[in-house]
C-alpha positions, -999 to 999 in steps of 0.1 A, spaced: 303 -279 -523 319 -248 -507 311 -240 -471 316 -203 -472 321 -185 -505 337 -152 -512 354 -133 -483 347 -153 -451 326 -134 -426 311 -150 -394 286 -122 -391 261 -133 -417 253 -164 -439 267 -162 -474 241 -171 -501 253 -195 -527 251 -187 -564 264 -203 -595 302 -195 -599 305 -167 -624 326 -171 -654 359 -151 -652 358 -124 -678 385 -99 -683 378 -63 -694 386 -54 -729 419 -35 -725 449 -31 -747 466 -59 -727 438 -84 -733 434 -74 -769 471 -81 -774 467 -114 -756 440 -125 -780 463 -117 -809 494 -135 -795 488 -172 -790 496 -184 -754 501 -149 -740 468 -149 -721 475 -182 -704 509 -170 -692 497 -136 -681 465 -146 -663 474 -178 -646 453 -180 -614 468 -194 -582 452 -206 -550 467 -218 -517 452 -248 -500 456 -246 -462 452 -278 -442 455 -273 -404 461 -307 -389 466 -319 -353 504 -320 -356 513 -299 -387 502 -272 -411 502 -283 -448 501 -258 -477 499 -264 -514 497 -237 -540 482 -247 -573 476 -228 -605 453 -236 -634 449 -226 -670 418 -241 -686 417 -276 -671 455 -279 -666 468 -278 -631 504 -270 -620 520 -274 -586 536 -240 -578 548 -247 -542 542 -268 -511 554 -271 -475 547 -289 -443 554 -272 -410 551 -290 -376 534 -275 -346 537 -282 -309 513 -307 -294 481 -292 -282 480 -264 -307 450 -281 -324 428 -305 -305 401 -325 -322 400 -300 -350 397 -270 -327 425 -244 -327 434 -239 -291 464 -216 -297 457 -193 -327 490 -175 -324 511 -207 -325 491 -220 -355 494 -187 -372 531 -186 -368 533 -222 -382 513 -210 -412 536 -181 -417 567 -204 -416 550 -229 -440 544 -201 -465 579 -188 -461 593 -223 -466 572 -227 -497 583 -193 -509 547 -180 -515 528 -149 -506 493 -161 -514 465 -137 -524 438 -164 -526 435 -189 -497 411 -218 -492 413 -233 -456 398 -265 -444 376 -271 -414 371 -304 -396 342 -326 -407 331 -332 -371 327 -294 -367 301 -292 -395 264 -300 -395 249 -310 -429 213 -316 -438 194 -322 -470 163 -300 -473 135 -304 -498 122 -272 -512 99 -258 -539 119 -259 -572 103 -226 -584 119 -205 -556 143 -179 -569 177 -173 -552 164 -147 -527 134 -168 -517 154 -199 -513 179 -181 -491 151 -169 -468 136 -204 -467 169 -221 -460 175 -196 -431 141 -204 -416 146 -241 -420 181 -240 -405 167 -228 -372 147 -260 -370 176 -283 -377 206 -267 -360 209 -272 -322 225 -238 -316 212 -202 -316 213 -189 -352 235 -160 -341 262 -185 -331 264 -203 -365 274 -196 -401 254 -213 -428 257 -220 -465 236 -240 -489 237 -254 -524 208 -265 -546 216 -300 -558 191 -318 -580 153 -324 -583 139 -346 -555 135 -383 -564 103 -383 -543 87 -352 -559 99 -337 -592 83 -303 -582 108 -302 -553 146 -297 -552 171 -311 -528 191 -284 -511 222 -292 -491 225 -271 -459 259 -268 -442 263 -251 -408 292 -245 -385 297 -227 -352 311 -192 -356 340 -200 -332 354 -226 -356 356 -201 -385 368 -173 -361 397 -195 -350 409 -199 -386 404 -162 -393 425 -153 -362 453 -178 -371 453 -165 -407 456 -129 -395 486 -138 -374 502 -153 -405 494 -122 -425 468 -140 -448 432 -133 -457 409 -163 -461 388 -162 -492 370 -196 -487 366 -219 -458 356 -254 -470 349 -287 -452 380 -308 -453 361 -338 -467 349 -316 -496 386 -308 -504 395 -345 -501 365 -354 -523 378 -331 -550 413 -346 -547 399 -381 -550 381 -372 -582 413 -356 -595 432 -388 -587 407 -415 -597 391 -397 -627 358 -413 -637 365 -446 -619 340 -450 -591 332 -459 -564 366 -452 -548 374 -452 -510 399 -429 -493 415 -437 -460 432 -406 -444 454 -417 -415 465 -386 -395 484 -382 -363 453 -385 -341 423 -392 -364 416 -418 -391 389 -410 -417 374 -432 -445 355 -417 -473 336 -434 -501 333 -413 -533 308 -423 -560 306 -395 -586 293 -363 -570 283 -380 -537 306 -389 -508 300 -406 -474 325 -401 -446 332 -417 -413 360 -408 -389 372 -418 -355 398 -404 -331 425 -430 -338 461 -424 -347 493 -443 -345 513 -414 -329 487 -396 -307 515 -387 -283 538 -373 -309 541 -335 -314 545 -336 -352 570 -337 -379 578 -329 -415 555 -353 -431 530 -358 -403 546 -392 -398 568 -405 -370 604 -393 -366 632 -413 -380 640 -445 -361 606 -447 -344 593 -481 -353 557 -490 -359 549 -521 -340 525 -547 -354 504 -542 -323 497 -506 -335 491 -515 -371 467 -544 -365 441 -522 -347 444 -497 -376 436 -524 -402 407 -535 -381 394 -499 -379 398 -494 -417 378 -526 -423 350 -514 -400 349 -479 -413 348 -492 -449 319 -514 -441 301 -484 -426 305 -462 -456 295 -490 -480 264 -495 -459 255 -458 -458 260 -454 -495 242 -486 -504 272 -498 -523 284 -534 -525 321 -528 -532 348 -503 -542 371 -502 -571 401 -494 -550 412 -478 -517 435 -448 -516 457 -443 -486 464 -406 -476 478 -388 -446 512 -393 -429 502 -428 -419 500 -439 -456 538 -440 -456 540 -469 -431 560 -497 -447 538 -526 -456 505 -509 -447 492 -509 -483 500 -545 -487 484 -554 -453 453 -534 -461 449 -550 -495 451 -585 -479 428 -576 -450 401 -557 -471 403 -577 -503 405 -546 -525 433 -530 -545 451 -504 -524 472 -475 -536 491 -446 -520 472 -415 -528 488 -389 -550 466 -359 -560 494 -345 -581 493 -372 -607 489 -357 -641 498 -322 -629 528 -303 -641 553 -291 -615 569 -256 -613 607 -257 -618 611 -243 -583 592 -272 -566 612 -303 -558 596 -332 -576 612 -359 -555 601 -343 -522 566 -337 -536 562 -373 -545 574 -383 -510 550 -360 -492 520 -364 -516 499 -385 -492 503 -360 -464 495 -331 -488 464 -348 -502 437 -326 -485 457 -294 -489 458 -301 -526 421 -307 -528 414 -274 -509 436 -255 -534 417 -271 -563 384 -262 -546 396 -226 -545 404 -227 -582 369 -241 -589 355 -208 -578 371 -191 -608 368 -201 -644 399 -190 -663 
C-alpha cells in the first residue's frame, strides 16, 4: 500500500489507481532490443532509491529490477546530530537534507526516482466499507467525505490516500477500502529536506509498508513472520501474514542519548550492559504478544531482527530463548545480485540497519512494471 503515489503534493489527495504496466513506445531502439536478446533488460533497467530517515542516521539503498530480479546498486548510512529528528518529526530540515546529500554522495548515486518513508505513528489508518459498484471517481469522492468523519484534523491540514482491498466478509456487495491519512506538515518536512539534498520525492510511503515489503522479500511464502526493528530510540514489532500486517511500536532504544553512527549502532568500545538488554527482551516479548493478539494468530514461524540493535552480540540467541521461536538477523538482500561497485562484505554487515530502506526502494519499483 503506497501512501502517496506519483509526484508528492501536500495540496490535494492523490487518488489511487491500479499501477499501469510500463510500455515503451515503438522506436527503432525498442525494435532493435526486441531483436537482440538481453538488450532490452540492460538498456531499460529501472532504479529506485529507498530513503529511510531515522532518529540518528539517514539510510539510502538504490535497487534496480528487471522482471522479478532485484540488484543492489548502491547503499550508504550517514549519521546526523542528535535532535535533527525527534519521534519521527524532522526538526531541522537543512541538517537532514545535508545528511541525505552526503549519503547519496557516499553511495555514488544521483537518483531520479525516490521513495521516502514516514513514521508509522504519524499516520492514521482506517478500513472503510463501501459499495462495490462505485467507479474510481465516485469512490474517491466517497472516501474524501468519509475521511472528514474519521480524521481528527481539518481536511485542509491532511493528505489522504486510499486503496480498495477486497470484498467485505460481512457483506459481499461491499468492498473494504483502506484509508491512510497524514498531517501535511510531516510530508512537507520530507519535501523540504529532499529539496535541500537536491532530490525530488516521487513516493512517500509508511515505513511499516516498506518493512512489510522487505519481510515478504526475505521470508517468501513462509508466514506468519514477525519483525523486530530495534532503532536508536524506538523499537517496533510487526507481524506479517501474507498481505496483512499488524504493527506495535514504543519509544525504547538502547542508545537514546547517542547522536548516531555508521550502522545506527553504538560506537566501538561502547558495551551493552545486561541491564539494558533484559528490558529490551521483555519489551519484545510483550509487543509480540500484542501483535499476535491483534492478528488473532497463535504463533509465528520465526522472528527477524532488524535495525542497528540487531547487531548486539548474543541478542538473537537471548531472544530465541526468551520468546521460544527461531530468531534470525534480517537481510532483505538475500537472493539479490549486487553491483560490482557495491561492497558485498559491508552490505552484509549493514543489512539489518538498511532493512527498511531496502523495502522502500522495492516499494518504489513496485510502482513500475518493467
